[in-house]
Structures are given as C-alpha cells and as structure tokens.
C-alpha positions in Angstrom: -15.0 102.8 -45.9 -13.7 105.0 -43.1 -13.5 108.7 -44.2 -10.4 110.0 -42.5 -9.3 113.5 -43.4 -5.5 114.0 -43.7 -3.8 115.9 -40.9 -3.1 119.4 -42.1 -3.4 121.4 -38.8 -0.9 121.9 -36.0 0.9 118.8 -34.8 1.4 117.8 -31.2 4.9 119.0 -30.1 7.5 116.3 -29.6 8.1 115.4 -26.0 11.9 115.7 -25.9 12.3 114.1 -22.5 10.8 111.0 -23.9 13.7 110.5 -26.3 17.4 109.8 -25.6 19.9 112.6 -25.9 21.7 113.0 -29.2 25.0 112.6 -27.5 25.2 109.3 -25.5 28.9 108.1 -25.2 27.7 104.6 -24.3 26.4 104.3 -27.8 29.6 105.1 -29.6 28.3 106.3 -33.0 26.4 109.2 -31.3 29.8 110.7 -30.5 30.4 111.5 -34.2 26.7 111.8 -35.3 25.4 114.2 -32.6 24.9 117.8 -33.8 27.2 120.5 -32.5 24.7 123.3 -32.9 21.1 123.9 -31.8 18.4 122.4 -34.1 16.5 124.7 -36.5 12.8 124.1 -37.1 11.4 124.6 -40.6 7.7 124.7 -41.6 6.3 122.1 -44.0 5.1 122.9 -47.4 1.7 121.7 -48.7 3.4 119.1 -51.0 5.4 117.7 -48.1 2.4 116.9 -46.0 0.0 115.7 -48.7 2.0 113.3 -50.9 2.8 110.7 -51.9 -0.1 108.3 -51.4 0.7 104.5 -51.6 -1.9 102.2 -53.0 -2.3 98.5 -52.5 -1.4 97.9 -56.1 2.3 98.2 -55.1 2.0 95.1 -52.9 3.0 91.6 -54.0 1.1 88.5 -52.8 4.0 87.5 -50.4 5.2 91.0 -49.3 3.9 90.3 -45.8 5.1 86.8 -45.5 8.9 86.7 -44.8 8.9 83.0 -44.4 8.2 82.6 -48.2 8.9 85.8 -50.0 12.6 84.9 -50.6 12.2 81.1 -50.4 12.6 78.6 -53.2 9.4 76.9 -54.3 8.4 74.3 -51.7 10.8 75.6 -49.1 10.6 78.0 -46.2 12.7 80.2 -43.9 14.3 78.4 -40.9 13.4 79.5 -37.4 10.5 79.9 -35.0 7.4 81.1 -36.9 5.7 84.2 -35.5 2.9 86.5 -36.4 3.4 90.2 -35.7 0.3 92.4 -35.8 -1.0 95.6 -34.4 -2.5 99.0 -35.1 -1.1 102.3 -36.3 -2.7 105.0 -34.2 -2.4 108.8 -34.1 -1.9 111.0 -31.1 -5.6 111.0 -30.4 -5.7 107.2 -30.4 -7.5 107.2 -33.8 -6.6 104.4 -36.3 -4.5 105.6 -39.3 -5.5 103.8 -42.5 -3.4 103.3 -45.7 0.0 103.7 -44.1 2.9 101.9 -45.7 4.6 99.7 -43.1 7.9 98.2 -44.0 9.9 95.8 -41.9 13.4 94.2 -42.0 15.3 92.0 -39.7 18.1 89.5 -39.1 17.5 85.8 -39.6 17.0 83.2 -36.8 20.8 83.1 -36.3 21.1 86.8 -35.9 22.6 87.6 -39.4 21.4 90.1 -42.0 21.5 89.5 -45.7 23.9 92.4 -46.2 27.4 92.3 -47.7 28.8 94.2 -44.7 27.4 91.9 -42.1 30.4 89.9 -41.0 28.8 87.9 -38.1 29.8 84.2 -38.1 26.2 82.9 -38.1 25.2 81.4 -41.4 22.8 82.9 -43.9 19.5 81.2 -44.5 19.2 80.7 -48.3 15.4 81.0 -48.0 15.2 84.2 -46.0 15.6 87.7 -47.4 14.6 89.5 -44.2 12.3 92.3 -45.5 8.7 92.9 -46.4 5.9 95.4 -46.4 2.2 95.9 -46.0 -0.4 98.7 -45.9 -2.7 99.3 -42.9 -6.4 98.6 -43.5 -9.3 101.0 -42.8 -9.0 100.4 -39.0 -5.2 101.0 -39.0 -4.4 97.3 -38.6 -1.4 95.5 -40.1 0.1 92.0 -39.8 2.8 89.9 -41.2 4.3 86.4 -40.9 8.0 85.9 -40.2 10.5 84.0 -38.1 11.8 85.2 -34.8 15.2 86.9 -35.3 18.3 86.1 -33.3 20.5 88.3 -31.2 23.9 89.3 -32.6 27.1 91.0 -31.5 28.1 94.4 -32.7 31.3 96.4 -32.5 30.3 99.0 -29.9 32.0 97.6 -26.8 34.1 94.5 -26.1 31.0 92.3 -25.7 27.9 94.2 -26.7 25.0 92.4 -28.2 21.8 93.6 -29.9 18.7 91.9 -28.5 16.3 90.2 -31.0 14.5 92.9 -32.8 12.6 93.9 -36.0 13.0 97.2 -37.7 9.9 99.2 -38.8 9.5 102.1 -41.3 6.1 103.8 -41.2 5.4 106.0 -44.2 2.4 108.4 -43.9 0.9 110.6 -46.5 3.7 113.1 -46.9 7.4 113.1 -47.9 8.4 114.2 -44.4 6.2 111.6 -42.6 8.5 108.6 -42.6 9.3 107.3 -39.1 11.6 104.4 -38.2 11.6 102.3 -35.0 12.5 98.9 -33.6 10.3 96.2 -32.0 11.7 94.0 -29.2 10.2 90.8 -27.7 8.5 90.5 -24.3 10.6 88.7 -21.7 14.0 89.1 -23.4 16.6 90.0 -20.7 19.0 91.3 -23.3 16.8 94.4 -24.0 18.0 96.0 -20.7 21.6 95.2 -21.5 21.6 96.9 -24.9 23.7 100.2 -25.1 21.2 101.6 -27.6 18.2 100.9 -25.5 19.9 102.2 -22.4 20.2 105.7 -23.9 16.4 106.0 -23.6 15.8 107.9 -20.3 12.3 106.7 -19.5 11.5 103.0 -18.9 7.9 103.7 -20.1 9.3 104.8 -23.4 11.3 101.5 -23.7 8.2 99.5 -23.0 6.5 101.1 -26.0 9.1 99.2 -28.1 8.4 95.8 -26.6 5.8 93.6 -28.3 3.5 91.5 -26.1 3.2 87.8 -26.6 -0.5 87.1 -27.4 -1.3 83.5 -27.1 -4.9 84.2 -28.1 -3.8 85.2 -31.6 -1.4 82.3 -32.2 -2.0 79.6 -34.8 -1.9 76.3 -33.0 1.0 74.0 -34.1 2.2 76.8 -36.4 3.1 80.3 -35.1 3.1 82.3 -32.0 1.8 85.9 -32.1 3.2 89.2 -30.9 1.2 92.5 -30.7 2.9 95.7 -31.5 0.9 98.9 -31.7 2.5 102.0 -33.1 1.5 105.5 -31.9 2.7 108.3 -34.1 2.8 111.3 -31.9 1.9 112.8 -28.5 2.6 111.5 -25.0 1.9 107.9 -25.9 4.2 108.0 -28.9 6.3 105.0 -29.8 10.0 105.8 -29.7 11.2 106.5 -33.2 14.9 106.4 -34.2 14.8 109.2 -36.8 13.2 111.6 -34.3 16.5 111.7 -32.5 18.6 114.8 -33.1 21.5 113.9 -35.3 19.7 111.0 -37.1 
C-alpha cells in the first residue's frame, strides 16, 4: 500500500490569471454573484485540513456505473456508452489516493433529472445521472456512463451548453472540495459556450477537455475518454468553486 502523508504544509498559491474574472457579463449570473469587495484570506484550522476521511465502505456496487445504478432490473440507460477514467494528481504530479470523486450529468438527450429542468427533451426512466467512486492507491478512478447531450439554457437568446460531466473532488478536509466540468474532445460547441469563454487562457480550457482514448475502449461496447484532474499549481485543472463569488 502506498504510504502518502497528508498535505499539512504551505500550499501552492492559486494562479489567478488561470481563472476567469468573477465579473463576466457574457455569463449573466456573474453580474449578481460577483463580489463587490476584495476577497479576504483565512487560515485553515487543523480539523479543516485533516477530516473527514471517506472509506470504501460507503460505496455501493453500482455507484460507478451510471448505465445501471438507476435502471430497472434487466434494463439500461439509453445513449452511447462511454468509460471515463483518469488520475487525480497533486501539484507535484504525485497521485492522490482515497479521494472521493462524485459525478453528475444530463442524459443522452441533454436533460437532467431535476424538477427545475424544463428542457423539452424526455427523461430516461433508467438514468439517474449521478454516481461516485474513490481513487485507488495510484490515484486512478473510472466509471461507466452514457455520453450526455447538449442543452439550451436561458443565458442569451440561443445559448447552449456543450456536452459535459460535472465532477466533485473531495479530499481529506472539509475545505478541500473542488468542483469542475469535463468536456469532450472534438466538440465544436465548447468554444461557443459563454461559460467557457470567460476563461482567459486557452490552455486552461484544454485541461477541461477529455481525450478520446481508443486503446481503452471495450470493442462493440463503450468508447473511452481520459480525464486527469490536477489539484493545484500551474498545471491545475480549472475548478468552478475557485472562482471568486462561487
């Protein structure tokens, strides 16, 4: 078993130029969410950086299989089957084990199972759209799902979100939850999205794009996409809740 000591020393500073501004009028909700005053930094207490710890006993047998974890016996979710896998790494490119990774998404038609989702696309009765897993000793994670669809949203007259999967990465402390989104290689809608276009650096956007990996596919079953998550430093994945105002 890999013996990895918890991070209790000084953290790498956030590279603010890597993240979008808190106020971005093209993404309308930032107009009311962006802070009006300068941010204040608070130190973390020992309890905040050392707990809680998630064990594998919290996982169910189908938590990382979104094609089946909401489906009726003998049935499955509708849509192109895909495997999403990768590593969770720290700022020094070291694997991070025992991280709780949660994921949620729209169905193949682009609709969420949520009472406030009013998109016309139908719900899939066999798809709940959420799951979770815990990284192994080498920081690896994987799950099986269906490729989500794009959907319209009331930002502009005709704005659409590209196909994406939401991720929550929960470390070993109460203040170590990070949230991000994964997009799909080759999707032209990525570059049209008002949310994505608030990110000032193209290289930062590219950290959110999962690469198609035909070597990891299951023939006649599922394609595979590789999405590594870097927690901090200059190679950091773009995280939503690192934005000021979120």
